[in-house]
C-alpha positions in Angstrom: 107.7 98.2 88.9 109.6 101.4 88.6 108.9 104.8 87.1 111.5 107.7 86.3 112.0 110.2 89.2 110.1 113.0 87.6 106.7 111.0 87.4 107.5 109.5 90.7 107.7 112.9 92.3 104.6 114.2 90.7 102.6 111.3 91.6 103.9 111.6 95.0 102.5 115.4 95.4 99.1 114.1 93.8 98.9 111.1 96.2 100.5 113.1 99.5 99.0 116.6 99.0 96.5 116.8 96.3 93.8 114.4 96.2 93.4 114.4 100.2 93.2 118.0 99.9 90.5 117.7 96.9 88.8 115.1 98.9 88.7 117.2 102.0 87.4 120.3 100.0 84.6 118.5 98.5 83.6 116.9 101.6 83.2 119.9 103.3 81.7 121.9 100.4 79.0 119.2 99.7 78.2 119.4 103.4 78.0 123.1 103.4 76.4 123.9 100.3 74.5 120.3 99.3 76.7 119.1 96.9 75.2 115.7 95.6 76.9 112.6 96.0 79.8 113.5 98.8 79.9 110.3 100.2 80.7 108.7 96.8 82.9 111.0 95.6 85.0 111.5 98.2 85.0 107.5 98.4 86.5 107.2 95.3 88.9 110.0 95.2 90.4 108.0 98.9 90.2 104.7 96.9 92.2 106.3 93.9 94.6 107.7 96.2 95.6 104.5 98.3 95.9 102.9 94.5 98.2 105.6 93.9 99.9 105.2 97.4 100.1 101.4 96.7 101.8 101.9 93.6 104.3 104.4 94.7 105.3 102.1 97.4 106.1 99.4 95.3 108.1 101.6 93.2 110.0 102.9 95.9 110.5 99.4 97.4 111.8 98.2 94.3 114.1 100.7 93.5 115.6 100.5 97.1 116.3 97.0 96.8 117.9 97.5 93.2 120.3 100.2 94.8 121.0 97.8 97.5 121.9 95.0 95.1 124.4 98.0 93.4 125.6 98.7 96.6 126.5 95.6 97.8 128.1 94.3 94.2 130.5 97.9 94.4 131.6 97.0 98.1 132.9 93.3 97.1 
């Protein structure tokens, strides 16, 4: 699986910054203001974030392997 650079960068930002920040914000506000389903919502955000991280890791590994193969062909 490989995605283009623009999509990769957006998803990387979402996975590394936006979702963890959103989960932390909701968890804190749920504790302070008594918002419902704090654990369930934060658990869901964490699960989605982990899944997205795995997909991005697979994409990065595929990209690296592809570029190494191209580099190896060019040096021969």
